[in-house]
C-alpha positions in Angstrom: 163.7 200.7 18.0 167.0 201.0 19.8 169.8 199.0 18.2 172.4 199.3 20.9 172.3 199.9 24.7 175.0 201.6 26.6 175.5 202.8 30.2 177.3 205.9 29.0 177.7 207.8 25.7 180.3 210.5 25.8 180.0 213.6 23.6 183.0 215.8 22.8 186.5 216.0 21.4 189.1 213.5 20.6 192.7 214.5 19.9 196.3 213.2 19.4 198.4 214.9 22.1 202.1 216.0 21.7 203.5 216.7 25.1 206.6 218.3 26.3 208.1 219.6 29.5 209.8 222.8 30.4 211.1 223.4 34.0 212.3 226.9 33.2 208.9 228.5 32.6 207.9 231.4 34.9 204.5 232.1 36.5 202.8 235.4 36.6 200.1 235.9 39.3 197.3 238.4 38.6 194.7 237.9 41.4 193.0 241.1 40.5 191.8 239.5 37.2 189.1 237.0 38.5 189.0 235.0 35.3 192.7 234.8 34.7 194.6 234.7 38.0 197.7 232.8 37.0 199.7 232.8 33.7 202.7 230.9 32.3 205.4 233.0 30.8 208.5 232.7 28.5 211.1 235.1 27.4 210.0 236.8 24.2 212.0 235.6 21.1 213.8 232.9 23.1 214.5 229.4 21.8 213.4 226.9 24.4 215.1 223.5 24.5 212.8 220.6 25.2 214.3 217.5 27.0 211.2 215.3 27.2 208.5 214.6 24.7 205.6 212.2 24.5 202.8 211.3 22.1 199.5 210.4 23.7 195.7 210.8 23.3 193.3 213.3 24.7 190.1 215.3 24.2 187.3 215.6 26.8 185.0 213.2 25.0 187.8 210.7 24.5 189.3 210.9 28.0 185.9 210.4 29.7 185.0 207.5 27.4 188.3 205.7 28.0 188.0 206.2 31.8 184.4 205.0 32.0 185.3 201.9 29.9 188.2 201.2 32.2 185.8 201.4 35.1 183.8 198.5 33.6 180.9 200.3 31.9 179.6 199.8 28.4 180.6 203.0 26.7 180.4 204.6 23.2 181.7 208.0 22.2 180.1 210.5 19.9 183.1 212.4 18.4 184.6 213.3 15.0 188.0 212.5 13.5 189.6 213.2 10.1 190.6 210.7 7.5 194.2 211.0 8.4 196.8 209.0 10.3 196.0 210.7 13.6 192.3 209.8 13.1 193.2 206.2 12.5 195.4 206.2 15.6 192.6 207.8 17.7 190.1 205.1 16.6 192.6 202.3 17.2 193.2 203.6 20.7 189.4 203.6 21.4 189.2 200.0 20.3 192.2 198.9 22.5 190.6 200.7 25.5 187.2 199.0 25.1 185.2 202.0 23.8 182.5 201.3 21.1 183.4 203.2 18.0 180.0 202.9 16.2 179.1 206.5 16.7 182.4 208.1 15.6 182.1 210.4 12.6 184.8 210.5 10.0 185.2 213.8 8.3 186.6 213.4 4.8 189.2 216.0 3.8 189.6 217.2 7.4 192.5 216.9 9.8 191.9 215.2 13.2 192.2 217.4 16.3 195.6 217.6 17.9 197.2 219.5 20.7 200.6 220.6 22.0 200.7 220.4 25.8 203.3 222.2 27.8 203.8 221.0 31.4 205.8 223.2 33.7 206.5 223.9 37.4 206.9 221.7 40.4 203.2 221.0 40.5 203.3 219.8 36.8 200.5 222.1 35.7 200.0 222.6 32.0 199.0 224.9 29.1 197.3 223.4 26.1 197.6 224.7 22.5 194.7 223.0 20.8 193.7 222.6 17.1 190.1 221.3 17.1 190.2 220.2 13.4 187.4 217.6 12.7 186.0 218.2 16.2 184.5 221.4 14.9 182.3 219.4 12.5 180.7 217.1 15.1 177.0 216.5 14.3 174.0 215.0 16.1 170.6 214.1 14.8 167.4 212.5 16.2 167.9 209.8 13.6 171.3 209.0 15.1 170.0 209.0 18.6 167.2 206.6 17.6 169.9 203.9 17.0 170.9 203.5 20.6 169.8 203.9 24.2 171.9 205.0 27.1 171.4 205.7 30.8 173.8 208.7 30.7 175.1 211.2 28.3 178.5 212.6 29.5 178.9 215.9 27.5 182.4 217.4 27.4 183.7 220.6 25.7 182.3 221.3 22.2 183.5 223.6 19.5 182.6 224.7 16.0 179.7 226.8 14.8 177.0 224.2 15.5 177.8 223.3 19.1 174.3 224.5 20.2 172.7 222.2 17.6 174.6 219.3 19.1 173.5 220.3 22.6 169.9 220.8 21.5 169.9 217.3 20.1 171.6 215.5 23.0 169.7 217.3 25.7 166.4 216.4 24.0 167.3 212.7 24.2 166.3 210.3 27.0 169.0 209.7 29.6 170.7 211.6 32.4 173.0 214.4 31.4 176.4 215.1 33.0 178.0 218.2 31.5 181.5 219.7 31.6 181.1 222.7 29.4 184.2 224.0 27.5 185.7 227.4 26.6 183.2 228.1 23.8 180.2 227.4 26.0 181.5 229.4 28.9 182.4 232.4 26.7 178.8 232.3 25.4 177.7 232.7 29.0 174.8 231.9 31.1 172.2 233.3 28.7 173.1 230.8 26.1 173.7 227.9 28.5 170.6 228.4 30.6 168.2 226.0 28.9 170.8 223.2 29.1 171.7 223.9 32.7 168.1 223.4 33.6 168.2 219.9 32.2 171.6 218.9 33.7 171.8 216.2 36.3 175.5 216.8 37.1 177.4 220.0 36.2 181.1 219.6 36.6 183.5 222.6 36.5 186.9 223.6 37.8 187.1 226.7 39.9 188.2 229.0 37.1 185.3 227.8 34.9 182.9 228.2 37.8 184.0 231.8 38.3 183.6 232.6 34.5 180.1 231.1 34.5 179.0 233.1 37.6 180.5 236.3 36.3 178.5 235.9 33.1 175.3 235.6 35.2 175.7 238.2 37.8 177.0 240.8 35.4 178.0 243.3 38.1 181.6 243.1 39.2 182.0 240.9 42.2 184.7 241.5 44.7 187.5 239.0 44.6 186.9 237.5 48.1 183.3 236.7 47.2 183.9 235.3 43.7 186.7 233.1 45.0 184.5 231.5 47.7 183.6 227.9 46.7 180.3 227.8 48.6 179.2 231.0 47.0 180.0 229.6 43.5 178.2 226.3 44.3 175.1 228.1 45.6 175.0 230.6 42.7 175.4 227.9 40.0 172.8 225.7 41.7 170.3 228.4 41.2 170.9 228.1 37.4 169.2 224.8 37.3 171.5 221.8 37.6 170.6 219.1 40.1 174.1 218.5 41.3 177.1 221.0 41.1 180.7 219.8 41.3 183.6 222.2 41.5 187.2 221.0 41.5 190.0 223.2 42.9 193.2 221.4 42.0 195.2 220.4 45.1 192.5 221.8 47.4 190.2 219.0 46.4 186.6 219.2 45.3 183.2 220.3 46.6 179.6 219.3 45.6 176.3 220.9 46.4 172.9 219.2 45.6 170.7 221.9 47.1 170.4 220.1 50.4 173.9 219.3 51.6 177.4 220.5 50.9 180.1 217.8 50.4 183.9 218.3 50.5 186.7 215.9 49.6 190.3 217.0 50.3 193.2 215.7 48.3 195.1 213.1 50.3 198.8 212.2 49.9 199.8 215.8 49.2 203.5 214.8 49.3 203.1 212.4 46.4 204.7 213.9 43.4 202.5 214.5 40.3 204.1 213.7 37.0 201.5 215.2 34.7 198.0 216.8 35.4 196.7 216.6 31.8 193.2 215.1 31.8 192.8 215.1 35.5 189.6 217.1 35.3 188.1 214.6 32.8 189.1 211.7 35.0 187.8 213.3 38.2 184.4 214.4 36.7 183.6 211.2 34.8 184.6 209.0 37.8 182.3 211.1 40.0 179.4 210.5 37.6 180.4 206.8 37.4 180.3 206.7 41.2 176.7 208.0 41.2 175.8 205.2 38.9 177.7 202.6 40.9 176.8 203.7 44.4 173.1 204.6 43.7 173.6 208.3 44.0 175.9 208.4 47.0 177.8 211.7 46.6 180.4 211.1 49.3 181.4 207.7 48.0 181.5 209.1 44.4 183.8 212.0 45.5 186.2 209.6 47.2 186.3 207.4 44.1 187.0 210.4 41.9 189.8 211.6 44.1 191.4 208.1 44.2 191.3 207.7 40.5 192.6 211.2 39.6 195.3 210.9 42.2 196.4 207.8 40.3 196.2 209.4 36.9 198.7 212.2 37.7 201.4 209.6 38.4 201.7 208.8 34.7 202.2 210.8 31.6 199.1 211.5 29.4 195.4 212.0 29.9 194.5 208.4 29.6 197.3 206.6 31.5 197.5 205.8 35.2 193.7 205.2 35.4 192.8 203.0 38.4 190.2 200.3 38.3 188.5 201.4 41.5 185.1 199.5 41.3 
């Protein structure tokens, strides 16, 4: 018998984030490399002075949980932390933000995940240096799932050697699945992701992730013009099995395809300066899924809500600040 009932349970990482800014970084453009078209560069051997630093919280599972709770939903998160100060701080942050901590796993003798986030350029884009730590030891079992019931599982990036076991467990449970696969899953490719994609209600990716997934499926080398076309990416990924495909493209907005209709939402207020884009994908994707729940599946309303919330998030520093109560 289910002990607890939630509207959302998020699955994924939780980290302590150490953020710094560098306006002197240079960008290298390599459009011929379809999976790595833009890079951030520094002088080799240089000592870089940092003028601004911040300590915040992050991780895909954590960011989505905090956002969904801020939107008024009953939320728990399935994540892992170490028995260190960072772990205690992460848990305290969940409690302050209204996220149920009953499913959090404490890994004795392990360090909690943390990241160093470098933000640079006029568009305030970032590069993340991530230590997964305790996140690599996240576990899931049918006995654990029997303790609660949820309408949605929101699955973010997973790491560690047992990520497939976690996905097998979660995707066998009752409830809709929204999935934003991470680096480890995308590098494993379509062949390893296929059985989960076929059981996914909403698959959320940014454009680079979408390109990587499609390349892993089609195998043959696509020309750059075709592989960079959003509609081609949406259509190809839809054939992999998910019911709804969402692809975000930064300042170009986002597009959704459900097999019947193509939806597009362009970013508004382009002149509004972004302070920090960390966590914007987690905010956008989880807000979109929340909108489907709130608006009874209305994709266009959900897209607008996601755009409004993520546009607010980037005006503050950190992946969990600047969230807007849009419902």
